[in-house]
N, C-alpha and C positions, 0 to 999 in steps of 0.2 A: 593652246596659245602658250608661247614661251614666257617665262618670268620677266624677261626683258621687254617683250612685246606688251605684256600686261602693264608694266611700269610706264611705257610710253602712252598707253591708253589712259592711265590715271593722271599722268602729267598734262595731257590734253584737257580732260574734263575739270581739272582744278583751276584752269585759267579764269581769272575774274573773281575768284574766291580767296579767302585768307591763305590757304596753302600756296596758291599761285602767287599772290601778292608778296608772300614772305620769301619766295624763291626756293621752295622745297623741291628737291630733285629725287627721283626714284630710280633705283638701279635694278631692283628685282621685286616683283609682287607675285606671290604664288600662294597656293593653299598652305596655311600654317606658318608662313614666313614672309617678311618684308625687309628690304634694305633701302635706306635713303640717306640723304645728307642735306646740309645747309652750309653755304659759304657765308661766314659771318661778316656782316657789314655794319657800319655805324647805326643804321636804322633798326638793327636788332638789339641794340644796347639799351640798358636802363640809364637814367641820369647819373647813377652813382659809378658808372664806368665798368660795370659787370654786364655780361650777357643777360638780357631780360629773361626771367624764368618762363614767361609766357612764350617766348620764342622756342625754348627747349620743349615745353609741353606741346606746342603746335607740331613740332617735328615728331615726337614720339607718339602722341595721340593720333595724329593723321596716319602714321605708319600702322598703328594697331587697327584703326578704322578701315583702311584700305585692305589690310589683311583679313579683317572680319568679313568684308564684302566678298573677298576672293574665297572665303571658307564657309559661306552660309550653307546650312543644311537644305536638302531638297524641299521646295515649297516655301521657303522663307522669302520675304519681300524686302527685308532690310534689318536695321539694328538701331539701337540708341545706347549711348553710354550711360551706365547707372552708377559707376564709381570709378574714381581714378586716384592714384597716389604716386608721389614721386619723392625720392630722396636726392637732393643735390649735393655733389661731392667736389666739384671743381667748376671753373668758368672757362670762357674763351674770349678772345680779343678779335677785333676786325682783322680779316685776312686768314683767320683759322678756318679749317674745314671740320665741321662737326658731323659725325655720322651716327646712324642708329641702325640696330637690328631688332625687329620685333618677332616674337615667337608665340605661337599658340600653345597654351598650357593646358586648357580645357576647352574642348569643342563639343558642347552638348546641344540638345535640341532647343533648349530655352535660353541658354547663356553660353557665352564664350569668355574665357579669361586669357589675357595677353600679358606677357612680360616684354619689356624693351630695355635695352642698354644704350645709353647715349655716350659716345666716345669723341674726345677731341683728337681727331686723326693727326692733326699737325703736331700736337705735343705728346700723343700717346697716353693720355690720361682718361680714365673713366669719369664722366661728368655727372651722369644721373642714372638712377635705376628707377623704373617706372612699371606700374602694374595697373591694368584697368579691367573692368568687367562690363561686358556688352550684353544687353538684352536682345535676343533674336526676335524679330517681328514677323508676323504672318498676316496675309490678307484676311479681312473679315467678310 
């Protein structure tokens, strides 16, 4: 399956869940790499006028999660996030397009570590750097 076809598959299954409700869009989902974006709207903003940190986390964490699913080792049934960290460097405004690229840094049998960079594509600024660790799950 092509990265674009897999992205369409994830876009379909996220409908009716938080990623779908936030309007997250996937451009490519493949083993070890995911690209996606968020068109910033007022609903993504915090009351203080800045893009809500949770909207950024939803984008990058979902990218890493979809990448984890696409990169599971043989016999694994799923994953769960055990740690995440983000450094916020800039914000975005309604009308801006925010993109992310997630990359697999470590793909072990028990854990995966993912890095993601969130960029305001409209303004050309890096907005956030993100890292998470996923525990790989197996059927019992």
